[in-house]
Legacy VTK file of the C-alpha trace (Angstrom):
# vtk DataFile Version 3.0
C-alpha trace
ASCII
DATASET POLYDATA
POINTS 231 float
-37.502 7.661 14.130
-34.558 5.819 12.709
-32.317 9.078 13.097
-33.863 9.124 16.608
-32.635 5.228 16.838
-29.140 6.104 15.900
-28.250 9.479 18.013
-29.657 7.276 21.095
-27.129 3.958 19.831
-24.474 6.289 19.543
-25.010 7.859 23.012
-25.305 4.364 24.154
-22.023 3.324 22.514
-20.430 6.134 23.816
-21.407 5.444 27.417
-20.211 1.722 27.000
-16.919 2.742 26.047
-16.187 5.409 28.718
-17.376 3.046 31.136
-14.831 0.420 29.580
-11.998 2.885 29.813
-12.685 3.365 33.228
-12.082 -0.321 33.957
-8.886 -0.438 31.846
-8.037 2.784 34.176
-8.490 0.894 37.524
-6.188 -1.565 36.409
-3.429 0.661 35.586
-0.409 0.893 38.301
-0.877 4.083 40.703
2.578 5.217 39.670
1.475 5.429 35.807
-2.222 6.123 36.599
-1.654 10.171 36.147
1.002 9.914 33.014
-1.463 7.553 30.936
-4.444 9.899 31.890
-2.886 12.709 30.093
-2.009 10.649 27.334
-5.764 9.129 27.111
-7.480 12.660 27.201
-5.275 14.085 24.566
-6.286 11.351 22.253
-9.767 11.910 22.858
-9.386 15.464 21.907
-7.448 14.720 19.318
-10.356 12.238 17.787
-12.888 14.727 18.735
-11.336 17.446 16.622
-10.556 15.206 13.664
-13.992 13.541 13.788
-15.631 17.359 13.451
-12.910 18.220 10.308
-13.530 15.546 8.716
-17.616 16.217 8.792
-16.113 19.610 7.688
-14.377 18.535 4.923
-17.527 16.991 3.197
-18.959 20.614 2.881
-15.844 22.130 1.228
-14.881 22.884 -1.864
-10.929 22.604 -1.678
-9.231 20.690 0.921
-5.409 20.282 0.517
-3.810 16.656 1.338
-1.643 18.893 4.113
-5.239 20.080 5.791
-6.266 15.905 4.702
-3.180 14.477 6.594
-3.808 16.811 9.259
-7.343 15.476 9.637
-6.329 11.900 9.013
-3.218 12.429 11.891
-5.838 13.513 14.449
-8.932 11.087 13.703
-6.982 7.850 12.990
-3.398 8.064 13.489
-3.684 9.901 17.496
-5.635 6.646 18.355
-2.704 4.283 17.415
0.091 6.930 18.703
-1.446 6.891 22.092
-1.900 3.612 22.708
1.477 2.783 21.439
2.750 5.260 24.318
0.352 4.236 27.159
1.507 0.343 26.963
5.035 1.966 26.833
4.918 3.991 29.920
2.634 1.004 31.997
5.867 -1.317 30.637
8.346 1.277 32.290
9.624 3.140 29.455
11.884 6.190 29.741
10.176 9.457 28.539
12.480 9.063 25.158
11.068 5.504 24.090
7.522 6.422 25.194
8.000 9.118 22.889
9.235 7.567 20.094
6.780 4.788 20.066
4.256 7.455 19.644
5.340 8.988 16.692
6.081 5.642 15.427
2.042 4.729 16.173
1.514 8.019 14.777
3.373 7.561 11.528
1.818 3.138 10.947
-1.901 5.560 11.581
-1.112 7.836 8.641
0.400 4.686 6.553
-2.998 2.910 7.175
-5.852 5.318 6.503
-3.982 5.913 3.245
-3.788 2.363 2.550
-7.587 2.400 3.540
-8.075 4.847 0.503
-6.494 3.166 -1.925
-8.443 -0.317 -0.920
-11.638 1.592 -1.584
-10.952 1.616 -4.884
-7.981 -1.186 -5.759
-8.776 -3.508 -3.012
-9.907 -7.338 -3.220
-13.432 -7.077 -2.135
-13.416 -10.115 -0.956
-10.615 -9.547 1.532
-11.180 -5.669 1.986
-15.000 -6.414 2.800
-16.237 -3.103 0.616
-17.880 -1.958 -2.250
-15.054 -1.311 -4.640
-15.279 2.980 -5.230
-17.702 3.145 -1.839
-15.813 6.690 -1.498
-16.495 7.638 -4.721
-19.906 6.658 -4.276
-20.338 8.351 -1.391
-18.396 11.688 -2.350
-15.872 11.038 0.856
-13.119 12.797 0.432
-9.948 10.982 0.276
-6.482 11.691 -0.053
-6.527 10.664 -3.433
-9.301 12.709 -4.509
-8.013 15.995 -2.298
-4.537 14.868 -3.874
-5.810 14.795 -7.625
-7.679 18.245 -6.843
-4.362 19.525 -6.077
-2.170 18.688 -9.343
-5.194 18.035 -11.831
-4.939 20.097 -14.932
-8.172 22.802 -15.533
-10.029 20.410 -17.022
-9.292 17.399 -15.372
-10.390 19.315 -11.920
-13.749 19.962 -13.737
-14.232 16.673 -14.624
-13.605 15.473 -11.285
-15.913 18.048 -9.687
-18.695 17.234 -12.031
-19.169 13.661 -10.960
-18.849 14.345 -7.109
-21.584 17.144 -7.615
-23.655 14.477 -9.484
-26.965 13.867 -7.666
-28.238 10.994 -10.269
-25.678 8.816 -11.345
-24.516 5.125 -12.493
-22.437 4.089 -9.522
-20.401 1.825 -11.810
-19.829 4.444 -15.016
-18.940 7.436 -11.830
-16.282 5.433 -10.135
-14.980 4.071 -13.703
-14.887 7.812 -14.851
-13.143 8.825 -11.654
-10.218 6.388 -11.191
-9.359 7.164 -15.216
-9.108 10.294 -13.645
-6.951 8.906 -10.726
-4.433 7.244 -13.375
-3.901 10.081 -15.499
-2.534 11.642 -12.678
-1.159 8.811 -11.079
-2.824 9.083 -8.305
-2.005 5.637 -6.989
1.449 5.479 -7.006
1.706 9.086 -5.089
-0.191 7.398 -2.926
1.567 4.834 -2.027
4.556 5.870 -1.991
3.708 8.255 0.617
2.172 5.234 2.651
5.141 3.446 1.961
7.390 6.920 3.198
4.912 6.730 6.986
5.509 3.207 7.054
9.356 3.639 6.578
9.541 6.298 9.172
7.693 4.336 11.415
9.766 1.411 11.708
13.146 3.460 11.698
11.764 5.189 14.639
10.911 1.572 16.542
14.974 0.600 15.749
15.945 3.578 17.975
14.084 2.125 21.289
16.380 1.032 23.975
15.301 -2.938 24.372
16.358 -5.707 22.796
14.661 -6.278 19.439
13.320 -9.406 20.825
10.599 -7.545 23.040
9.795 -5.639 19.790
8.542 -8.675 17.927
4.886 -8.820 19.283
4.341 -5.230 18.598
6.508 -5.538 14.948
3.817 -8.308 13.985
0.922 -6.472 15.414
2.319 -3.277 12.927
2.936 -5.652 10.088
-0.605 -7.301 10.413
-2.429 -3.827 10.201
-0.043 -2.563 7.164
-1.081 -5.404 5.298
2.804 -6.232 5.212
4.455 -10.049 5.433
7.614 -9.581 7.169
LINES 1 232
231 0 1 2 3 4 5 6 7 8 9 10 11 12 13 14 15 16 17 18 19 20 21 22 23 24 25 26 27 28 29 30 31 32 33 34 35 36 37 38 39 40 41 42 43 44 45 46 47 48 49 50 51 52 53 54 55 56 57 58 59 60 61 62 63 64 65 66 67 68 69 70 71 72 73 74 75 76 77 78 79 80 81 82 83 84 85 86 87 88 89 90 91 92 93 94 95 96 97 98 99 100 101 102 103 104 105 106 107 108 109 110 111 112 113 114 115 116 117 118 119 120 121 122 123 124 125 126 127 128 129 130 131 132 133 134 135 136 137 138 139 140 141 142 143 144 145 146 147 148 149 150 151 152 153 154 155 156 157 158 159 160 161 162 163 164 165 166 167 168 169 170 171 172 173 174 175 176 177 178 179 180 181 182 183 184 185 186 187 188 189 190 191 192 193 194 195 196 197 198 199 200 201 202 203 204 205 206 207 208 209 210 211 212 213 214 215 216 217 218 219 220 221 222 223 224 225 226 227 228 229 230
């Protein structure tokens, strides 16, 4: 009964989102509607593919960090990329600037998801609002896990697989053992550097857009808020 209720809720939520999207399309200036619709449809398809990959990865023994990045690119970054591009189209930007904004959003989306993975372990629970190590407890594939398995020694990889194969465990002990292995492998710094690279790439693309900086201020503020940067 509970599963059926969840399914009904999911279907209802999807219907509601479809109506909201339609309302937005109705407000789009006619000369931009076709372009906007194409970007929206592409993003919708990519998100579905990304979601399926995420589900498939739950059962996969090995997932490379390239495969994981592709999944979050589709599932998460595609939304930010499409939103930025749709806004630029409606704002009258040319194709070059629209493409730059798309890449700006894509890079920020990738950085955001990697940071989200990091915060699950290293974030302040009072700020983040989630149980520390929740992804580890639920055996969720994250960038940190797939990267750790990729660079771990045979013994370290064995220990990680053992922890994520446990059916019964003390959550606190499991999280501590996994985080200890991450620390041995310098996973936190590796992940932070990658997120920073994506952020820097995103903002360098924003700088190339052919409008005065004052017109970029709101977008910069939103981006900084999203990635938790003060300036």
